[in-house]
N, C-alpha and C positions, 0 to 999 in steps of 0.2 A: 504493500500500500504506500509506504514511504517513497519508494522509487517512482511510483506513478505521479507523485506530487512534484518530482524533480525532472522527470523525463517521460514522455508518453511511451507506452508499450509499442514494440515493433510490429510491423505488418498488419494483417487483417485483425488480429487480436486487439491491437492498439486502436484501430478504427472503430471496432465494436465497442470498446470501453468508452471511447469519447462520445460516440453516438448515444450510449446509455446515459452518460453525464448530461448531454443535451436534453434527453427525454425527462430526466429527473428535474432539471431546471424548468422545463416547460410545465411539468406537473405542479411544481411549486408555485409558478405564476398563476396557474388555473385555480389552485386552492386559495391563493390570496384574492383573486377575483371573486370567487364564490363566497368568500367570507364577507365581502363588502357589497354584495348585489343590492341590498336594501338600504344602502347608506348614502344615496344621492343627496337627500336633504341635509344631512350632516356635512357632506363634502362641500356643498354650496355655501353652507354657513362658515366653514373653515376658509373658503375662498374669500368671502366678504371680510373676514377678520384679517386675512393676509393682506388684502388690498389696503385696508385701513393702515396697517403697519407700513406698507410700502409708501403710502401717501405721506405719512409722518416722516419717513426717511428721504422723501423726494425721489423715489425709485419706481413710481407708477408709469412705466414707459411703454406698456403694452399697446395702448391706443395709438401712441406715436409710431410704434413699429408697424402697426396695421395701416395707419394713414399713409405711410410711405409707399405702400404697394397698391392702394385702392385706385389710384389714377393711372397705374401702369399694369394692365392686365397680364402681360407676359411675365412680369416680375412675380406676381401672385402665383402664376402657374409654375414658375421656376421654384419658388419656395415650397410649394406643395409637393412637387416631384422630388426635390432635394430631401424633404422630410422622410420620404419613403426610400428612395434609391441611395441616399447618402448615409443610410444607417445599417440595416441588416445585411445588405449585399457587401458593404465595406467590412463588417465584422466577419462575414463568411470568407471573403477573399483573404483577409489577414490570417484567420485561423487555419484555413486549408493550406495557404502558402507556408506558414511556419510549421504546420504538421509535417509537410513533405520535406522541407529543406532544413529546418532548425528545430529538432524535437525538444531540446531543452528550453529554448525560448518560447516554443508553443506552450509548454507546461506552465511557464511563468505567466503568459498572457491568459491562459485558461484559468489559472488560480486567481489572478487579479479580477477577472470578470465574475467568477463565482463568489468571491468575497463581496464584490459590489452587490450582487444579487442577495446574498445573505443579509447584508445591511439594509438594502432598499426595500425588499418585499415586506418585512415587518412594519416599516413606516407606512406603506400602503394600507395595511390592515389596521394599525393603531391610530393613524391620522389620515383618513381618506381626504383627498383634496380634489375638488372639481377644477378642470382647466378653465381658462377664461371663456372659451367658446360655449361651455355648458352653464354659464351663469346668466343672470338677467341684467348684466352690467354693460351691454352694448357692444360686445365683441363679436367678430365675424368668424365663422367656421370656414376658413379658406380652403382647407383640404377637402371638406365635404362637397364643395362645388366642382371638384375635378374628377377625372377618371380613376385616380389612384386612391379614392376614399376607401374602397373595399380592401385594398392592400394595406393601407395605413391602420385600419381598425377591423381586423377579421372578426366576424360575428362569432361570439362564443369564446373568443380568445383574448381580445383586447380588454384591458382594464381601463374603463373610461374615466374613473375617478382616482387614478394614480398619477396625479400631476406633480408630485414631489416625492422622491427625486426623479429627474429625467434620465433614463438610461440612454436616450438618444445622445445627450451631451456627455454624460459621465463615462459611458463605454467608449465613445470616440476619443476622449482624452486618454484613456488607458491604451487603446490601440496606437494612437499617435505617439505616446511616450515610448512604447516598445519599438515601433518602426523607426523613430528618430534614433534610438540607440543602435539599431542595426545598420543604418545607412549613413554614408557620408555624402550622398548626393545632395547638392543645394536644392534641386527641384523637389526631391522627396521630402526633405526637411521643411521646405516652404509649405508643401501640402500638409505636413504634420501640424503646422501652426494654423494654417488658414481653414482647413476643413472643420475642426471643432468650433472655430470662431464663427464661420458661416452658419453652422448648425445652431449656435446660440441665438443668432438673429432669426433664423428660420422658426425655431420653436416659439418665439415671441410673436413674429409677424403672422403666423398661422393660427394663433390663438390657442395653442396647445399647452403652454407653460407660462409661469410667472417669472418676473425678474429675480425674485429671491430664490427661485429654484436653481439658478445658475451657480451661486456659491455652494449650495447643497450638492450639486453635481460634482463640483471640483473636490469637495470633501470626500464624496463617495469614491472618486477616482484615486485620490491620494491614499485613502484607506486601503483600497484594493491593491495598489502598487506596493504600499509599505508592507502589508502582510505577505504578499507574494515574494517580496525581496527577503523578508525574514525567513520564509520557508527555504529559500535558496542559499541562505547565509551559512557559512561553515561553522558558525557558533550556535546555530539553531539546535533544537533538541533532537537531532537525528544523527547521532554519532556514526551509525553504520553507513551513512550516505555521504560522508565527508570526502569521498574520493570523486564525487561529482563536482565538476567545475561550477562554482557559485556564479550567480547572476551579478554582473558588475555594471551598474548604470552609468559609470563615467566613461565618456567617449574618448579614451586616450590611445586607442589602437592606431597604428600608423597607416592603415590601408584606406587612404582617402578615396571617396567616391565608390567604395565597394562594400558589399555585404560581407559580414564575417563568414568565413568559410570559402571566400574566393568568388562568390557570385556577385554579379553586377547589381548595384542598388538602383 
C-alpha cells in the first residue's frame, strides 16, 4: 500500500488500481451530493451571508465579471466552453501523461488531488453553498444558455450547491504546480500560470462561484500539495520506502527546456 502512494503499480494492474481510485472518488462525490439534495434553501441562505461579507470587504465582483461579457456574446461562449473543456479534459491529459511517462510524479499528482477531495467534499456537506446563478440576486447562468450545459452539470452527478471550494480552480492549481516543476519550457510554464488565472475569471463570469471561493481554492491546492510532498518526503513515516526518490519541488535541475527523464517539455 505504501509503495502505491509513492509510485503507481506497473502495467495493467496499475491501470486497474487507478481506475478503482477514480471510481471511489466519484462514489464519494455522489454521496456528498445525496446528503445535500434537500439543502437548497440552506445553501441560498449561506450565499446571501457570503455576499454580505464580500460587500463589507469590497470583494463583490461577480456582477462586474458578468457585465464584462454581457455585451460580447463570443466572450460569454468562450467562458462557458472554457469552464467545461478547460477542467476535466486538462486533468485527464495530465494524469494519463504522467501515468505513462512519470509514474512517481503521477502518484504525487494523484495524492494531491485526493487530499483536495478529502478536504473539499466534507465542506460541501457541512456548509452547502449555492452558486450565484442559483440565487435571487440577479446573476446570469451563462453556461446554461450554451450547448455545453449538459456536460458542465451531468444530471444525477453534479453537485449544484457545492460552490465552495471550487475544484475547477483548486485542481488546476495542483496540476499547474506539478507540470511547472517538470518542464523548463517558457511556453509550458506560461500556461501553468495563465490557465488557472483564466479559470478564476471564468468561474466568476459564468456565475458558478464567488470571489471568496478563490482563496479557499488556493488553500485546498496548497493543502493537497503539502500532504503529497510529505508522503514523498524521506523523513515521512514510511521507512521501508526511503529508497524511492523523494519529490523535490525546487526546479534546480540543469536540463533547460526539457522534461525530467529526457522528454521534451
